[in-house]
C-alpha positions as CSV (number, residue, x, y, z in Angstrom):
1,M,-25.3,4.0,-25.4
2,D,-21.7,2.7,-25.5
3,D,-19.5,2.1,-22.5
4,E,-17.4,5.3,-23.1
5,A,-20.5,7.4,-23.0
6,K,-21.8,5.7,-19.8
7,I,-18.5,6.2,-17.9
8,A,-18.4,9.8,-19.1
9,E,-21.9,10.3,-17.7
10,L,-21.0,8.7,-14.4
11,E,-17.9,10.9,-14.1
12,S,-20.1,13.9,-14.7
13,A,-22.6,12.6,-12.1
14,F,-19.7,12.2,-9.6
15,A,-18.6,15.8,-10.3
16,R,-22.1,17.0,-9.7
17,G,-22.3,15.1,-6.4
18,D,-24.8,12.4,-7.6
19,Y,-23.0,9.8,-5.6
20,S,-26.0,7.5,-5.4
21,R,-26.1,7.1,-9.1
22,V,-22.4,6.4,-9.3
23,K,-22.6,3.9,-6.5
24,H,-25.4,1.9,-8.2
25,E,-24.1,2.1,-11.8
26,A,-20.3,2.1,-11.7
27,L,-19.6,-1.4,-10.4
28,P,-22.1,-3.1,-12.8
29,L,-20.5,-1.2,-15.7
30,A,-17.0,-2.3,-14.6
31,E,-18.2,-5.9,-14.5
32,S,-19.9,-5.9,-17.8
33,T,-17.6,-3.9,-20.0
34,K,-14.9,-5.4,-22.2
35,N,-13.0,-2.1,-22.5
36,E,-10.2,-2.1,-20.0
37,G,-10.0,1.7,-19.8
38,V,-13.7,2.0,-18.9
39,R,-13.3,-0.8,-16.3
40,T,-10.4,1.1,-14.7
41,R,-12.2,4.4,-14.7
42,A,-15.4,2.8,-13.2
43,L,-13.4,1.0,-10.5
44,E,-11.7,4.3,-9.7
45,L,-15.0,6.0,-9.2
46,V,-16.2,3.2,-6.9
47,G,-12.9,3.5,-4.9
48,R,-13.5,7.3,-4.5
49,L,-16.8,6.6,-2.7
50,K,-15.3,4.4,0.0
51,P,-14.6,6.0,3.4
52,D,-11.1,6.8,4.4
53,P,-9.7,4.1,6.6
54,I,-8.1,6.6,9.0
55,A,-11.4,8.3,9.4
56,I,-13.0,5.0,10.4
57,V,-10.3,4.3,13.0
58,L,-10.6,7.8,14.4
59,F,-14.4,7.5,14.6
60,V,-14.1,4.2,16.5
61,I,-11.6,5.6,18.9
62,A,-13.9,8.6,19.6
63,A,-16.8,6.3,20.2
64,V,-14.9,4.1,22.6
65,L,-13.6,7.2,24.5
66,L,-17.2,8.6,24.7
67,A,-18.5,5.3,26.0
68,A,-15.7,5.1,28.6
69,M,-16.2,8.6,29.8
70,T,-19.9,8.2,30.0
71,T,-19.5,5.0,32.0
72,Y,-17.0,6.6,34.3
73,F,-19.1,9.6,35.1
74,E,-22.3,7.6,35.5
75,L,-20.6,5.2,38.0
76,R,-18.9,8.1,39.8
77,S,-22.2,10.1,40.2
78,R,-24.0,7.3,42.0
79,P,-24.1,7.5,45.8
C-alpha cells in the first residue's frame, strides 16, 4: 500500500472517530514518508488530536478553585 492510500485511510478513520488508530499510525507515517504532501496531512491529523491549550488552562483553574474551596470549607467546619 502506498503512502497516499495510507493517509487516505487515516483521514477516513479520523472522520469515523477511530482516533486511536490515527494516533498510533499517523506520526510513524509522517516520519517514514518521502512525500511532503502526505507528511503534511499526517502531521495535521496528529495536531487535531492534541487538546486545546485554553481547555487545559481552564481545567487547571477549575481544579485549583475546587481544591481551594474544599480546603476552606473543611477548615471552616472544624470546631
